[in-house]
Backbone atoms as SQL, in Angstrom:
CREATE TABLE atoms (id INTEGER PRIMARY KEY, chain TEXT, resi INTEGER, resn TEXT, atom TEXT, x REAL, y REAL, z REAL);
INSERT INTO atoms VALUES
  (1, 'A', 1, 'SER', 'N', 17.215, 93.433, 136.221),
  (2, 'A', 1, 'SER', 'CA', 17.300, 92.372, 134.605),
  (3, 'A', 1, 'SER', 'C', 17.072, 93.393, 133.569),
  (4, 'A', 2, 'GLY', 'N', 17.439, 92.754, 132.544),
  (5, 'A', 2, 'GLY', 'CA', 17.654, 93.854, 130.975),
  (6, 'A', 2, 'GLY', 'C', 18.600, 94.059, 130.235),
  (7, 'A', 3, 'PHE', 'N', 18.426, 94.689, 129.137),
  (8, 'A', 3, 'PHE', 'CA', 19.698, 95.300, 128.481),
  (9, 'A', 3, 'PHE', 'C', 19.901, 96.494, 129.117),
  (10, 'A', 4, 'TYR', 'N', 21.213, 96.970, 129.241),
  (11, 'A', 4, 'TYR', 'CA', 21.212, 98.433, 129.681),
  (12, 'A', 4, 'TYR', 'C', 22.705, 98.683, 129.109),
  (13, 'A', 5, 'PRO', 'N', 22.414, 100.290, 128.557),
  (14, 'A', 5, 'PRO', 'CA', 23.855, 100.773, 127.784),
  (15, 'A', 5, 'PRO', 'C', 24.702, 101.019, 128.815),
  (16, 'A', 6, 'VAL', 'N', 25.893, 100.933, 128.710),
  (17, 'A', 6, 'VAL', 'CA', 26.856, 101.519, 129.677),
  (18, 'A', 6, 'VAL', 'C', 28.164, 102.330, 128.601),
  (19, 'A', 7, 'ALA', 'N', 28.420, 103.311, 129.472),
  (20, 'A', 7, 'ALA', 'CA', 29.232, 104.147, 128.980),
  (21, 'A', 7, 'ALA', 'C', 30.475, 104.360, 130.061),
  (22, 'A', 8, 'LEU', 'N', 31.654, 104.672, 129.574),
  (23, 'A', 8, 'LEU', 'CA', 33.063, 105.108, 130.638),
  (24, 'A', 8, 'LEU', 'C', 32.966, 106.912, 130.357),
  (25, 'A', 9, 'LEU', 'N', 32.580, 107.727, 131.581),
  (26, 'A', 9, 'LEU', 'CA', 32.660, 109.003, 131.867),
  (27, 'A', 9, 'LEU', 'C', 34.190, 109.275, 132.236),
  (28, 'A', 10, 'ARG', 'N', 35.094, 109.823, 131.759),
  (29, 'A', 10, 'ARG', 'CA', 36.416, 110.598, 132.474),
  (30, 'A', 10, 'ARG', 'C', 36.230, 112.132, 132.172),
  (31, 'A', 11, 'ASN', 'N', 36.686, 112.409, 133.797),
  (32, 'A', 11, 'ASN', 'CA', 36.752, 113.876, 134.064),
  (33, 'A', 11, 'ASN', 'C', 37.978, 113.837, 134.954),
  (34, 'A', 12, 'ILE', 'N', 38.894, 114.309, 134.243),
  (35, 'A', 12, 'ILE', 'CA', 40.388, 114.268, 135.013),
  (36, 'A', 12, 'ILE', 'C', 40.705, 115.653, 135.078),
  (37, 'A', 13, 'ALA', 'N', 40.693, 117.053, 135.531),
  (38, 'A', 13, 'ALA', 'CA', 41.411, 117.891, 135.569),
  (39, 'A', 13, 'ALA', 'C', 42.781, 117.928, 135.402),
  (40, 'A', 14, 'PRO', 'N', 43.281, 118.781, 134.629),
  (41, 'A', 14, 'PRO', 'CA', 42.897, 120.008, 133.901),
  (42, 'A', 14, 'PRO', 'C', 42.305, 119.541, 132.548),
  (43, 'A', 15, 'LEU', 'N', 42.376, 118.188, 132.018),
  (44, 'A', 15, 'LEU', 'CA', 41.893, 117.997, 130.514),
  (45, 'A', 15, 'LEU', 'C', 40.309, 117.640, 130.626),
  (46, 'A', 16, 'PRO', 'N', 39.748, 117.968, 129.460),
  (47, 'A', 16, 'PRO', 'CA', 38.379, 118.008, 129.059),
  (48, 'A', 16, 'PRO', 'C', 37.783, 116.819, 129.655),
  (49, 'A', 17, 'ALA', 'N', 36.652, 116.925, 129.751),
  (50, 'A', 17, 'ALA', 'CA', 35.643, 115.478, 130.090),
  (51, 'A', 17, 'ALA', 'C', 35.452, 115.084, 128.618),
  (52, 'A', 18, 'TRP', 'N', 35.516, 113.628, 128.946),
  (53, 'A', 18, 'TRP', 'CA', 34.961, 112.754, 127.573),
  (54, 'A', 18, 'TRP', 'C', 34.402, 111.859, 127.929),
  (55, 'A', 19, 'ALA', 'N', 33.535, 111.040, 126.991),
  (56, 'A', 19, 'ALA', 'CA', 32.815, 109.928, 127.342),
  (57, 'A', 19, 'ALA', 'C', 33.126, 108.638, 126.328),
  (58, 'A', 20, 'SER', 'N', 32.796, 107.427, 126.611),
  (59, 'A', 20, 'SER', 'CA', 33.028, 106.405, 125.739),
  (60, 'A', 20, 'SER', 'C', 31.845, 106.124, 124.682),
  (61, 'A', 21, 'ASN', 'N', 31.961, 105.655, 123.780),
  (62, 'A', 21, 'ASN', 'CA', 30.735, 104.910, 123.211),
  (63, 'A', 21, 'ASN', 'C', 29.852, 104.219, 124.079),
  (64, 'A', 22, 'GLU', 'N', 28.747, 104.051, 123.923),
  (65, 'A', 22, 'GLU', 'CA', 28.182, 103.058, 124.601),
  (66, 'A', 22, 'GLU', 'C', 27.894, 101.753, 124.271),
  (67, 'A', 23, 'VAL', 'N', 28.028, 100.593, 124.860),
  (68, 'A', 23, 'VAL', 'CA', 27.823, 99.232, 124.495),
  (69, 'A', 23, 'VAL', 'C', 26.906, 98.965, 125.599),
  (70, 'A', 24, 'ALA', 'N', 26.100, 97.630, 124.726),
  (71, 'A', 24, 'ALA', 'CA', 24.750, 96.837, 125.596),
  (72, 'A', 24, 'ALA', 'C', 25.958, 95.950, 126.665),
  (73, 'A', 25, 'PHE', 'N', 24.620, 96.171, 128.216),
  (74, 'A', 25, 'PHE', 'CA', 25.035, 95.255, 128.849),
  (75, 'A', 25, 'PHE', 'C', 23.811, 94.396, 129.345),
  (76, 'A', 26, 'ALA', 'N', 23.704, 93.127, 129.571),
  (77, 'A', 26, 'ALA', 'CA', 22.889, 92.504, 129.834),
  (78, 'A', 26, 'ALA', 'C', 22.880, 91.776, 131.650),
  (79, 'A', 27, 'LEU', 'N', 21.806, 92.197, 132.038),
  (80, 'A', 27, 'LEU', 'CA', 21.879, 91.797, 133.474),
  (81, 'A', 27, 'LEU', 'C', 20.473, 90.811, 133.227),
  (82, 'A', 28, 'VAL', 'N', 21.514, 89.513, 133.495),
  (83, 'A', 28, 'VAL', 'CA', 20.226, 88.603, 133.534),
  (84, 'A', 28, 'VAL', 'C', 19.974, 88.123, 135.242),
  (85, 'A', 29, 'PRO', 'N', 18.898, 87.369, 134.800),
  (86, 'A', 29, 'PRO', 'CA', 18.140, 87.284, 136.579),
  (87, 'A', 29, 'PRO', 'C', 18.606, 86.066, 136.747),
  (88, 'A', 30, 'THR', 'N', 18.842, 85.891, 138.076),
  (89, 'A', 30, 'THR', 'CA', 19.144, 84.392, 138.818),
  (90, 'A', 30, 'THR', 'C', 17.822, 84.156, 139.558),
  (91, 'A', 31, 'ILE', 'N', 17.733, 82.606, 139.365),
  (92, 'A', 31, 'ILE', 'CA', 16.500, 82.053, 139.712),
  (93, 'A', 31, 'ILE', 'C', 16.603, 80.691, 140.419),
  (94, 'A', 32, 'THR', 'N', 15.578, 80.690, 141.249),
  (95, 'A', 32, 'THR', 'CA', 15.359, 79.318, 141.983),
  (96, 'A', 32, 'THR', 'C', 14.007, 78.567, 141.044),
  (97, 'A', 33, 'VAL', 'N', 13.893, 77.550, 141.267),
  (98, 'A', 33, 'VAL', 'CA', 12.534, 76.871, 140.333),
  (99, 'A', 33, 'VAL', 'C', 11.887, 76.057, 141.638),
  (100, 'A', 34, 'ALA', 'N', 10.720, 75.337, 141.545),
  (101, 'A', 34, 'ALA', 'CA', 10.032, 75.008, 142.456),
  (102, 'A', 34, 'ALA', 'C', 8.681, 74.863, 141.503),
  (103, 'A', 35, 'PRO', 'N', 7.967, 73.072, 141.649),
  (104, 'A', 35, 'PRO', 'CA', 9.003, 71.631, 141.971),
  (105, 'A', 35, 'PRO', 'C', 9.994, 71.162, 140.965),
  (106, 'A', 36, 'LEU', 'N', 10.984, 70.605, 141.313),
  (107, 'A', 36, 'LEU', 'CA', 11.759, 70.257, 140.381),
  (108, 'A', 36, 'LEU', 'C', 11.665, 68.879, 139.888),
  (109, 'A', 37, 'THR', 'N', 10.600, 68.448, 140.195),
  (110, 'A', 37, 'THR', 'CA', 9.806, 67.103, 139.765),
  (111, 'A', 37, 'THR', 'C', 8.306, 67.038, 140.106),
  (112, 'A', 38, 'ALA', 'N', 7.409, 66.830, 138.538),
  (113, 'A', 38, 'ALA', 'CA', 6.100, 66.768, 138.869),
  (114, 'A', 38, 'ALA', 'C', 5.506, 65.843, 137.914),
  (115, 'A', 39, 'PRO', 'N', 4.125, 65.507, 138.134),
  (116, 'A', 39, 'PRO', 'CA', 3.582, 64.579, 137.130),
  (117, 'A', 39, 'PRO', 'C', 3.397, 65.130, 135.936),
  (118, 'A', 40, 'ALA', 'N', 3.171, 64.472, 134.709),
  (119, 'A', 40, 'ALA', 'CA', 2.739, 64.956, 133.535),
  (120, 'A', 40, 'ALA', 'C', 1.028, 65.439, 133.942),
  (121, 'A', 41, 'GLY', 'N', 1.025, 66.684, 133.169),
  (122, 'A', 41, 'GLY', 'CA', -0.124, 67.511, 133.025),
  (123, 'A', 41, 'GLY', 'C', -0.339, 69.199, 133.161),
  (124, 'A', 42, 'ASP', 'N', -1.021, 69.515, 133.841),
  (125, 'A', 42, 'ASP', 'CA', -0.908, 70.971, 134.360),
  (126, 'A', 42, 'ASP', 'C', -0.150, 70.972, 135.174),
  (127, 'A', 43, 'LEU', 'N', 0.913, 72.199, 135.461),
  (128, 'A', 43, 'LEU', 'CA', 1.933, 72.382, 136.434),
  (129, 'A', 43, 'LEU', 'C', 1.711, 73.724, 136.979),
  (130, 'A', 44, 'THR', 'N', 1.979, 74.196, 137.995),
  (131, 'A', 44, 'THR', 'CA', 1.849, 75.272, 138.584),
  (132, 'A', 44, 'THR', 'C', 3.738, 75.355, 139.171),
  (133, 'A', 45, 'LEU', 'N', 4.310, 76.444, 138.555),
  (134, 'A', 45, 'LEU', 'CA', 5.857, 76.455, 138.829),
  (135, 'A', 45, 'LEU', 'C', 5.954, 77.943, 139.378),
  (136, 'A', 46, 'THR', 'N', 6.399, 77.614, 140.716),
  (137, 'A', 46, 'THR', 'CA', 7.104, 78.806, 141.561),
  (138, 'A', 46, 'THR', 'C', 8.723, 79.025, 141.147),
  (139, 'A', 47, 'LEU', 'N', 8.865, 80.068, 140.961),
  (140, 'A', 47, 'LEU', 'CA', 10.246, 80.794, 140.542),
  (141, 'A', 47, 'LEU', 'C', 10.560, 82.012, 141.799),
  (142, 'A', 48, 'THR', 'N', 11.836, 82.489, 142.268),
  (143, 'A', 48, 'THR', 'CA', 12.324, 83.388, 142.918),
  (144, 'A', 48, 'THR', 'C', 13.376, 83.786, 142.027),
  (145, 'A', 49, 'CYS', 'N', 13.363, 85.292, 141.980),
  (146, 'A', 49, 'CYS', 'CA', 14.183, 86.066, 140.717),
  (147, 'A', 49, 'CYS', 'C', 14.995, 87.015, 141.724),
  (148, 'A', 50, 'LYS', 'N', 16.328, 87.218, 141.309),
  (149, 'A', 50, 'LYS', 'CA', 17.206, 88.231, 141.756),
  (150, 'A', 50, 'LYS', 'C', 17.920, 88.651, 140.483),
  (151, 'A', 51, 'PRO', 'N', 17.904, 89.860, 140.146),
  (152, 'A', 51, 'PRO', 'CA', 17.459, 91.043, 140.828),
  (153, 'A', 51, 'PRO', 'C', 16.060, 91.430, 140.644),
  (154, 'A', 52, 'ARG', 'N', 15.087, 91.888, 141.792),
  (155, 'A', 52, 'ARG', 'CA', 13.618, 91.983, 141.758),
  (156, 'A', 52, 'ARG', 'C', 13.391, 92.796, 140.771),
  (157, 'A', 53, 'VAL', 'N', 12.119, 91.993, 139.960),
  (158, 'A', 53, 'VAL', 'CA', 11.557, 92.871, 138.824),
  (159, 'A', 53, 'VAL', 'C', 10.729, 93.978, 139.552),
  (160, 'A', 54, 'ARG', 'N', 11.056, 94.958, 138.533),
  (161, 'A', 54, 'ARG', 'CA', 10.362, 96.019, 138.461),
  (162, 'A', 54, 'ARG', 'C', 8.801, 96.221, 137.798),
  (163, 'A', 55, 'PRO', 'N', 7.626, 96.502, 138.427),
  (164, 'A', 55, 'PRO', 'CA', 6.511, 96.621, 137.539),
  (165, 'A', 55, 'PRO', 'C', 6.439, 97.018, 136.456),
  (166, 'A', 56, 'GLU', 'N', 7.395, 97.932, 135.465),
  (167, 'A', 56, 'GLU', 'CA', 7.186, 98.043, 134.256),
  (168, 'A', 56, 'GLU', 'C', 7.987, 97.089, 133.207),
  (169, 'A', 57, 'GLN', 'N', 8.290, 96.163, 134.073),
  (170, 'A', 57, 'GLN', 'CA', 9.178, 94.926, 133.423),
  (171, 'A', 57, 'GLN', 'C', 8.380, 93.930, 132.597),
  (172, 'A', 58, 'THR', 'N', 8.638, 93.428, 131.276),
  (173, 'A', 58, 'THR', 'CA', 7.795, 92.471, 130.720),
  (174, 'A', 58, 'THR', 'C', 8.715, 91.061, 131.109),
  (175, 'A', 59, 'VAL', 'N', 8.231, 90.460, 131.768),
  (176, 'A', 59, 'VAL', 'CA', 8.410, 89.011, 132.068),
  (177, 'A', 59, 'VAL', 'C', 7.780, 87.709, 131.631),
  (178, 'A', 60, 'LEU', 'N', 8.602, 86.815, 131.234),
  (179, 'A', 60, 'LEU', 'CA', 8.225, 85.488, 130.722),
  (180, 'A', 60, 'LEU', 'C', 9.110, 84.028, 131.062),
  (181, 'A', 61, 'LEU', 'N', 8.122, 83.284, 130.975),
  (182, 'A', 61, 'LEU', 'CA', 8.893, 81.884, 131.634),
  (183, 'A', 61, 'LEU', 'C', 8.661, 81.135, 130.310),
  (184, 'A', 62, 'ILE', 'N', 10.044, 80.591, 130.100),
  (185, 'A', 62, 'ILE', 'CA', 10.583, 79.898, 128.685),
  (186, 'A', 62, 'ILE', 'C', 10.384, 78.389, 128.957),
  (187, 'A', 63, 'PHE', 'N', 9.610, 77.618, 128.812),
  (188, 'A', 63, 'PHE', 'CA', 9.408, 76.231, 129.187),
  (189, 'A', 63, 'PHE', 'C', 8.611, 75.475, 128.201),
  (190, 'A', 64, 'ALA', 'N', 9.338, 74.257, 128.045),
  (191, 'A', 64, 'ALA', 'CA', 8.899, 73.483, 126.936),
  (192, 'A', 64, 'ALA', 'C', 8.367, 73.793, 125.539),
  (193, 'A', 65, 'GLY', 'N', 9.054, 74.922, 124.960),
  (194, 'A', 65, 'GLY', 'CA', 8.727, 75.624, 123.796),
  (195, 'A', 65, 'GLY', 'C', 7.875, 76.702, 124.086),
  (196, 'A', 66, 'GLN', 'N', 7.477, 76.919, 125.176),
  (197, 'A', 66, 'GLN', 'CA', 6.127, 77.730, 125.506),
  (198, 'A', 66, 'GLN', 'C', 6.866, 78.995, 125.955),
  (199, 'A', 67, 'GLN', 'N', 6.077, 80.100, 125.757),
  (200, 'A', 67, 'GLN', 'CA', 6.641, 81.426, 126.672),
  (201, 'A', 67, 'GLN', 'C', 5.373, 81.899, 127.322),
  (202, 'A', 68, 'ILE', 'N', 5.346, 81.695, 128.454),
  (203, 'A', 68, 'ILE', 'CA', 4.202, 81.826, 129.636),
  (204, 'A', 68, 'ILE', 'C', 4.295, 83.023, 130.425),
  (205, 'A', 69, 'ALA', 'N', 3.010, 83.663, 130.471),
  (206, 'A', 69, 'ALA', 'CA', 3.256, 85.264, 131.281),
  (207, 'A', 69, 'ALA', 'C', 3.004, 84.943, 132.824),
  (208, 'A', 70, 'PRO', 'N', 3.563, 85.229, 133.730),
  (209, 'A', 70, 'PRO', 'CA', 3.167, 84.940, 135.304),
  (210, 'A', 70, 'PRO', 'C', 1.715, 85.164, 135.755),
  (211, 'A', 71, 'GLN', 'N', 1.314, 84.579, 136.534),
  (212, 'A', 71, 'GLN', 'CA', 0.259, 84.551, 136.982),
  (213, 'A', 71, 'GLN', 'C', 0.024, 85.574, 138.031),
  (214, 'A', 72, 'SER', 'N', 1.268, 85.435, 138.452),
  (215, 'A', 72, 'SER', 'CA', 1.378, 86.270, 139.796),
  (216, 'A', 72, 'SER', 'C', 2.910, 86.802, 140.285),
  (217, 'A', 73, 'ILE', 'N', 3.121, 88.172, 140.450),
  (218, 'A', 73, 'ILE', 'CA', 4.398, 88.514, 140.980),
  (219, 'A', 73, 'ILE', 'C', 4.390, 89.206, 142.178),
  (220, 'A', 74, 'THR', 'N', 5.205, 88.936, 143.133),
  (221, 'A', 74, 'THR', 'CA', 5.131, 89.145, 144.513),
  (222, 'A', 74, 'THR', 'C', 6.555, 89.401, 145.013),
  (223, 'A', 75, 'ASP', 'N', 6.808, 90.988, 145.396),
  (224, 'A', 75, 'ASP', 'CA', 7.808, 91.661, 146.114),
  (225, 'A', 75, 'ASP', 'C', 7.574, 91.421, 147.603),
  (226, 'A', 76, 'PRO', 'N', 8.558, 90.564, 148.319),
  (227, 'A', 76, 'PRO', 'CA', 8.270, 90.677, 149.755),
  (228, 'A', 76, 'PRO', 'C', 8.444, 92.235, 150.144),
  (229, 'A', 77, 'ALA', 'N', 8.121, 92.150, 151.421),
  (230, 'A', 77, 'ALA', 'CA', 8.691, 93.759, 152.284),
  (231, 'A', 77, 'ALA', 'C', 10.591, 94.068, 151.901),
  (232, 'A', 78, 'PRO', 'N', 11.051, 93.052, 152.688),
  (233, 'A', 78, 'PRO', 'CA', 12.242, 93.415, 152.778),
  (234, 'A', 78, 'PRO', 'C', 13.004, 93.620, 151.296),
  (235, 'A', 79, 'PRO', 'N', 13.583, 94.745, 150.736),
  (236, 'A', 79, 'PRO', 'CA', 13.709, 95.116, 149.413),
  (237, 'A', 79, 'PRO', 'C', 14.737, 94.143, 149.023),
  (238, 'A', 80, 'ALA', 'N', 15.717, 93.385, 149.786),
  (239, 'A', 80, 'ALA', 'CA', 16.746, 92.738, 149.369),
  (240, 'A', 80, 'ALA', 'C', 16.200, 91.172, 149.305),
  (241, 'A', 81, 'ASP', 'N', 14.884, 91.160, 149.300),
  (242, 'A', 81, 'ASP', 'CA', 14.374, 90.147, 149.202),
  (243, 'A', 81, 'ASP', 'C', 14.051, 89.647, 147.525),
  (244, 'A', 82, 'PRO', 'N', 14.638, 88.232, 146.803),
  (245, 'A', 82, 'PRO', 'CA', 13.881, 87.835, 145.674),
  (246, 'A', 82, 'PRO', 'C', 12.360, 88.257, 145.405),
  (247, 'A', 83, 'THR', 'N', 11.954, 88.493, 144.285),
  (248, 'A', 83, 'THR', 'CA', 10.807, 88.446, 143.569),
  (249, 'A', 83, 'THR', 'C', 10.357, 87.033, 143.604),
  (250, 'A', 84, 'GLY', 'N', 8.805, 86.733, 143.921),
  (251, 'A', 84, 'GLY', 'CA', 8.207, 85.441, 143.612),
  (252, 'A', 84, 'GLY', 'C', 7.181, 85.548, 142.403),
  (253, 'A', 85, 'LEU', 'N', 7.513, 84.775, 141.759),
  (254, 'A', 85, 'LEU', 'CA', 6.596, 84.615, 140.598),
  (255, 'A', 85, 'LEU', 'C', 6.167, 83.158, 140.571),
  (256, 'A', 86, 'GLN', 'N', 4.704, 83.105, 140.046),
  (257, 'A', 86, 'GLN', 'CA', 4.297, 81.925, 140.222),
  (258, 'A', 86, 'GLN', 'C', 3.456, 81.718, 138.438),
  (259, 'A', 87, 'PHE', 'N', 3.725, 80.626, 137.837),
  (260, 'A', 87, 'PHE', 'CA', 3.258, 80.788, 136.602),
  (261, 'A', 87, 'PHE', 'C', 2.274, 79.265, 136.586),
  (262, 'A', 88, 'PHE', 'N', 1.335, 79.119, 135.647),
  (263, 'A', 88, 'PHE', 'CA', 0.650, 77.776, 135.429),
  (264, 'A', 88, 'PHE', 'C', 1.056, 77.722, 133.716),
  (265, 'A', 89, 'VAL', 'N', 1.507, 75.973, 133.660),
  (266, 'A', 89, 'VAL', 'CA', 1.954, 75.671, 132.429),
  (267, 'A', 89, 'VAL', 'C', 0.916, 74.463, 132.196),
  (268, 'A', 90, 'PRO', 'N', 0.177, 74.642, 131.316),
  (269, 'A', 90, 'PRO', 'CA', -0.864, 73.355, 130.938),
  (270, 'A', 90, 'PRO', 'C', -0.601, 71.987, 130.001),
  (271, 'A', 91, 'GLY', 'N', -0.861, 71.395, 130.163),
  (272, 'A', 91, 'GLY', 'CA', -0.688, 69.792, 129.227),
  (273, 'A', 91, 'GLY', 'C', 0.690, 69.592, 128.947),
  (274, 'A', 92, 'ILE', 'N', 1.521, 69.439, 130.057),
  (275, 'A', 92, 'ILE', 'CA', 3.136, 69.265, 129.399),
  (276, 'A', 92, 'ILE', 'C', 3.243, 67.664, 129.819),
  (277, 'A', 93, 'ALA', 'N', 4.053, 67.142, 128.736),
  (278, 'A', 93, 'ALA', 'CA', 4.058, 65.717, 128.449),
  (279, 'A', 93, 'ALA', 'C', 5.113, 65.130, 129.554),
  (280, 'A', 94, 'LYS', 'N', 5.338, 63.975, 129.867),
  (281, 'A', 94, 'LYS', 'CA', 6.243, 63.261, 130.443),
  (282, 'A', 94, 'LYS', 'C', 7.653, 63.377, 129.917),
  (283, 'A', 95, 'ASN', 'N', 8.496, 63.687, 130.805),
  (284, 'A', 95, 'ASN', 'CA', 10.289, 63.872, 129.948),
  (285, 'A', 95, 'ASN', 'C', 10.955, 63.738, 131.543),
  (286, 'A', 96, 'PRO', 'N', 11.591, 62.596, 131.377),
  (287, 'A', 96, 'PRO', 'CA', 11.989, 62.022, 132.469),
  (288, 'A', 96, 'PRO', 'C', 13.866, 62.824, 132.407),
  (289, 'A', 97, 'GLU', 'N', 13.667, 62.918, 131.115),
  (290, 'A', 97, 'GLU', 'CA', 15.685, 63.984, 131.408),
  (291, 'A', 97, 'GLU', 'C', 15.065, 65.199, 131.328),
  (292, 'A', 98, 'GLY', 'N', 13.961, 65.880, 131.701),
  (293, 'A', 98, 'GLY', 'CA', 13.642, 67.026, 132.006),
  (294, 'A', 98, 'GLY', 'C', 13.660, 67.888, 131.291),
  (295, 'A', 99, 'TYR', 'N', 12.816, 69.277, 131.528),
  (296, 'A', 99, 'TYR', 'CA', 12.662, 70.683, 130.718),
  (297, 'A', 99, 'TYR', 'C', 13.345, 71.700, 131.586),
  (298, 'A', 100, 'PRO', 'N', 14.667, 72.123, 130.734),
  (299, 'A', 100, 'PRO', 'CA', 15.233, 73.444, 131.274),
  (300, 'A', 100, 'PRO', 'C', 13.966, 74.335, 131.386),
  (301, 'A', 101, 'VAL', 'N', 14.284, 75.428, 132.683),
  (302, 'A', 101, 'VAL', 'CA', 13.548, 76.480, 132.805),
  (303, 'A', 101, 'VAL', 'C', 14.313, 77.776, 132.864),
  (304, 'A', 102, 'ARG', 'N', 13.722, 78.702, 131.922),
  (305, 'A', 102, 'ARG', 'CA', 14.433, 79.782, 132.301),
  (306, 'A', 102, 'ARG', 'C', 13.535, 81.192, 132.000),
  (307, 'A', 103, 'LEU', 'N', 14.035, 82.156, 132.504),
  (308, 'A', 103, 'LEU', 'CA', 13.335, 83.294, 132.625),
  (309, 'A', 103, 'LEU', 'C', 13.773, 84.382, 132.223),
  (310, 'A', 104, 'ARG', 'N', 12.894, 84.728, 131.218),
  (311, 'A', 104, 'ARG', 'CA', 13.177, 86.245, 130.438),
  (312, 'A', 104, 'ARG', 'C', 12.149, 87.536, 131.371),
  (313, 'A', 105, 'ILE', 'N', 13.376, 88.399, 131.025),
  (314, 'A', 105, 'ILE', 'CA', 12.822, 89.826, 131.664),
  (315, 'A', 105, 'ILE', 'C', 13.460, 90.776, 130.767),
  (316, 'A', 106, 'ASP', 'N', 12.379, 91.355, 130.301),
  (317, 'A', 106, 'ASP', 'CA', 13.291, 92.576, 129.220),
  (318, 'A', 106, 'ASP', 'C', 14.144, 92.109, 128.209),
  (319, 'A', 107, 'GLY', 'N', 13.564, 90.711, 127.678),
  (320, 'A', 107, 'GLY', 'CA', 14.570, 89.912, 126.830),
  (321, 'A', 107, 'GLY', 'C', 16.122, 89.849, 127.264),
  (322, 'A', 108, 'ALA', 'N', 16.192, 89.618, 128.448),
  (323, 'A', 108, 'ALA', 'CA', 17.207, 89.173, 128.907),
  (324, 'A', 108, 'ALA', 'C', 17.029, 87.532, 129.512),
  (325, 'A', 109, 'ASP', 'N', 17.312, 86.580, 129.080),
  (326, 'A', 109, 'ASP', 'CA', 17.214, 85.021, 130.036),
  (327, 'A', 109, 'ASP', 'C', 18.236, 84.675, 130.898),
  (328, 'A', 110, 'SER', 'N', 17.823, 84.181, 132.124),
  (329, 'A', 110, 'SER', 'CA', 18.143, 83.578, 132.672),
  (330, 'A', 110, 'SER', 'C', 19.335, 82.289, 132.291),
  (331, 'A', 111, 'LEU', 'N', 20.889, 81.805, 132.788),
  (332, 'A', 111, 'LEU', 'CA', 21.366, 80.901, 132.367),
  (333, 'A', 111, 'LEU', 'C', 20.814, 79.661, 132.872),
  (334, 'A', 112, 'PRO', 'N', 20.447, 78.711, 132.716),
  (335, 'A', 112, 'PRO', 'CA', 20.219, 77.366, 132.953),
  (336, 'A', 112, 'PRO', 'C', 21.073, 76.715, 133.084),
  (337, 'A', 113, 'MET', 'N', 22.512, 77.415, 132.854),
  (338, 'A', 113, 'MET', 'CA', 23.896, 76.345, 132.514),
  (339, 'A', 113, 'MET', 'C', 24.877, 76.635, 133.751),
  (340, 'A', 114, 'ILE', 'N', 25.829, 75.533, 134.324),
  (341, 'A', 114, 'ILE', 'CA', 26.575, 75.876, 135.303),
  (342, 'A', 114, 'ILE', 'C', 27.963, 75.414, 134.793),
  (343, 'A', 115, 'LEU', 'N', 28.888, 75.952, 135.213),
  (344, 'A', 115, 'LEU', 'CA', 30.265, 75.386, 134.837),
  (345, 'A', 115, 'LEU', 'C', 30.923, 73.993, 135.921),
  (346, 'A', 116, 'GLN', 'N', 31.152, 72.806, 135.592),
  (347, 'A', 116, 'GLN', 'CA', 31.682, 71.812, 136.333),
  (348, 'A', 116, 'GLN', 'C', 32.941, 71.542, 135.418),
  (349, 'A', 117, 'ASN', 'N', 33.930, 71.566, 136.225),
  (350, 'A', 117, 'ASN', 'CA', 34.767, 70.357, 135.636),
  (351, 'A', 117, 'ASN', 'C', 35.414, 71.044, 134.519),
  (352, 'A', 118, 'GLY', 'N', 35.145, 72.439, 134.023),
  (353, 'A', 118, 'GLY', 'CA', 35.382, 73.234, 132.812),
  (354, 'A', 118, 'GLY', 'C', 34.600, 73.069, 131.558),
  (355, 'A', 119, 'ILE', 'N', 33.551, 72.419, 132.291),
  (356, 'A', 119, 'ILE', 'CA', 32.116, 71.845, 130.875),
  (357, 'A', 119, 'ILE', 'C', 31.168, 72.880, 131.248),
  (358, 'A', 120, 'TYR', 'N', 30.435, 73.102, 130.603),
  (359, 'A', 120, 'TYR', 'CA', 29.094, 73.920, 130.659),
  (360, 'A', 120, 'TYR', 'C', 27.961, 72.675, 130.585),
  (361, 'A', 121, 'GLN', 'N', 26.889, 72.807, 131.797),
  (362, 'A', 121, 'GLN', 'CA', 26.023, 71.563, 131.707),
  (363, 'A', 121, 'GLN', 'C', 24.668, 72.382, 132.314),
  (364, 'A', 122, 'PHE', 'N', 23.365, 71.672, 131.788),
  (365, 'A', 122, 'PHE', 'CA', 22.427, 71.987, 132.328),
  (366, 'A', 122, 'PHE', 'C', 22.475, 72.177, 134.081),
  (367, 'A', 123, 'ASP', 'N', 22.035, 73.313, 134.266),
  (368, 'A', 123, 'ASP', 'CA', 21.892, 73.219, 136.079),
  (369, 'A', 123, 'ASP', 'C', 20.728, 72.147, 136.357),
  (370, 'A', 124, 'PRO', 'N', 20.826, 71.179, 137.130),
  (371, 'A', 124, 'PRO', 'CA', 19.630, 70.379, 137.394),
  (372, 'A', 124, 'PRO', 'C', 18.940, 71.005, 138.306),
  (373, 'A', 125, 'ASN', 'N', 19.460, 72.314, 139.083),
  (374, 'A', 125, 'ASN', 'CA', 18.220, 73.251, 140.034),
  (375, 'A', 125, 'ASN', 'C', 17.448, 74.029, 139.316),
  (376, 'A', 126, 'GLN', 'N', 17.659, 73.872, 137.756),
  (377, 'A', 126, 'GLN', 'CA', 17.026, 74.984, 136.534),
  (378, 'A', 126, 'GLN', 'C', 16.136, 74.146, 135.480),
  (379, 'A', 127, 'LYS', 'N', 15.953, 72.356, 135.934),
  (380, 'A', 127, 'LYS', 'CA', 15.157, 72.215, 135.007),
  (381, 'A', 127, 'LYS', 'C', 14.084, 71.074, 135.564),
  (382, 'A', 128, 'VAL', 'N', 12.701, 70.832, 135.265),
  (383, 'A', 128, 'VAL', 'CA', 11.734, 70.236, 135.652),
  (384, 'A', 128, 'VAL', 'C', 11.363, 68.537, 134.943),
  (385, 'A', 129, 'VAL', 'N', 11.738, 67.866, 136.004),
  (386, 'A', 129, 'VAL', 'CA', 11.404, 66.618, 135.463),
  (387, 'A', 129, 'VAL', 'C', 10.209, 66.298, 135.733),
  (388, 'A', 130, 'VAL', 'N', 9.273, 65.531, 134.677),
  (389, 'A', 130, 'VAL', 'CA', 8.213, 65.167, 134.744),
  (390, 'A', 130, 'VAL', 'C', 7.892, 64.079, 134.436),
  (391, 'A', 131, 'THR', 'N', 7.235, 63.187, 135.360),
  (392, 'A', 131, 'THR', 'CA', 6.807, 61.905, 135.226),
  (393, 'A', 131, 'THR', 'C', 5.544, 61.364, 134.934);
């Protein structure tokens, strides 16, 4: 995940090779969140993320107006498996509507939205209801 430059390189003989200008491309993480319901107070959230997080990347959870660094990052042995992340979120107030969850990796945020019937809505699997 993160922002990457993308350019087109064209090399067809007998014409000279040329490259286009670069444009920015955001590769956003896809996440799962657990638990989806929690009591008010301190929470521990567990997320999985694809593509996997590289060691040099900056990772933050965006939750209830806070940016929170992970307590742990785990990459399982099979490289195709997602990265596991654990976050400690202190003092969360009750919110029956739920708090959207986003994961920011090198400035690229996961999308807490889904398209249903032509309308973008918050994904119920990417928010935590605090009771």
